[in-house]
C-alpha positions, 0 to 999 in steps of 0.5 A: 436889093437896092444899093446906095452910097451916101455922104459927101463926094469922095467920102461915100459909105455903102448902104441899102434901101429896105422899104422906106428906110436907108440903112448904113452898111459901112460896118460890114462893107468897105464899098460897092467896088470891084472887090465887093462884086468879085467876092460874091458881095451881093450874095453875102449882103443878102444873107447879112440883111436877114438881121436888117434891124441891126444897122443904123438908119441914114437920114433922108436928107443925106446926099446920095452918090453914085451907087457904085464906086469908081469902076474900071470903065464906063462903056456906052452904046451909041444910037441904040434906039431906032427912033433916036437914029432917025432924029439925028439923021444916022442909020441904025447900026448893024453892030453896037457903036461903043464909046467910053465915058471917063470915070471922073464924069461919075457923080451922084444922081442929084449933083449939079451938072457943070457946063464945061468951059467953052461949051455951046451945046451941052445936051441930055440923054436918059439911059438904062445902065447896068453893072457887071457882077463877075469878070467875064470874057467871050461869054455866050449870049445865053449865059450873059445875064449871069454876069449882071449885078443890077440896073440903074438910071443914068444921064449920059450928058454930051457936049455936041460941039465937042463930040461932033464938030471937033474931029476924032472920037465921041469921047471928048464930048462925053467924058466931062466932069459930072457928065455921068450922074448915076443912081439913085440906087442900083437895083438887083435883077430880082427888083425888076420884073422885065428890064425890056419893058421899062418906061423912061423919061426926061424933062428940062425945066418941067417940059418933057422931052424924052418919053420912051420905053426899053422895049425899043432898044435895038441891042438888048442887054444879053447881046451887049454883054456877049458883044462887049466881052468879045473885045475886052474883059469886063470887070466886076463893077463896070458900068454899061449904059445902053443908049438913049431914046429920041428927044435929045436937044440935038434932035429938036426941030426946027432948032436944037435946044441945049442946056444953059446955067440954071436949067433943071433936068429931071429924069426917071425909069420905072423901078429905078427911081428919079434924079435931078440935076441943076446946070451950073456954068464952069467956074 
């Protein structure tokens, strides 16, 4: 299944993509939120879709929001591609680096990205994200995939000056409004043949800067679920983003490249669709 949320920001309704059609499921589902995933929502939804013709179709030009409602947390993994570590002059981590994005950063896949006030180094990061399906703590790696609801495309926007030059933790450069466009859809695991072999890319103004594959992840999804669950309870609907490959603006030689108002950022991952954000200045 491919889950979507559609409509105006803050008023999204749940839906699903069947073939080329977007269907409105708001008559049977409140939202794709913690309660939905916690109460076997995916299994119930699959059964309900046996009669998919009974649901109204959503017009193709209707805005898509994040495919999951605001989660309890957005957890990100830093420096999880070895070649990205090299371009940023950082050692490959012995254990996953963890940071959080604010839930207010979450937005739709094609929403504008707002360059924050006083920003000088807003950057891009194409990433594979996944969503937790059931509450879990201290899970073994061998059992970890039983707690994954699905996968989606994420652009982990970062303000590098805030992140690296202002002291403290990375979060201050990661959690700005609109810095977590997610989607266009959440693909359940049966939609993806091999999550460890997905081509991923990102371009700015038509120039491709990132072109990699999830084969190159240092820490794979089962280990990440296991690892994170040792430190915190993961709740249904939580979003975990697995890190970015090389080609970020910070790493470009001889001089870094950063986003400016009017730039068009496009990205995609095999099987998880594409998204496009236009950068605008903070007002």
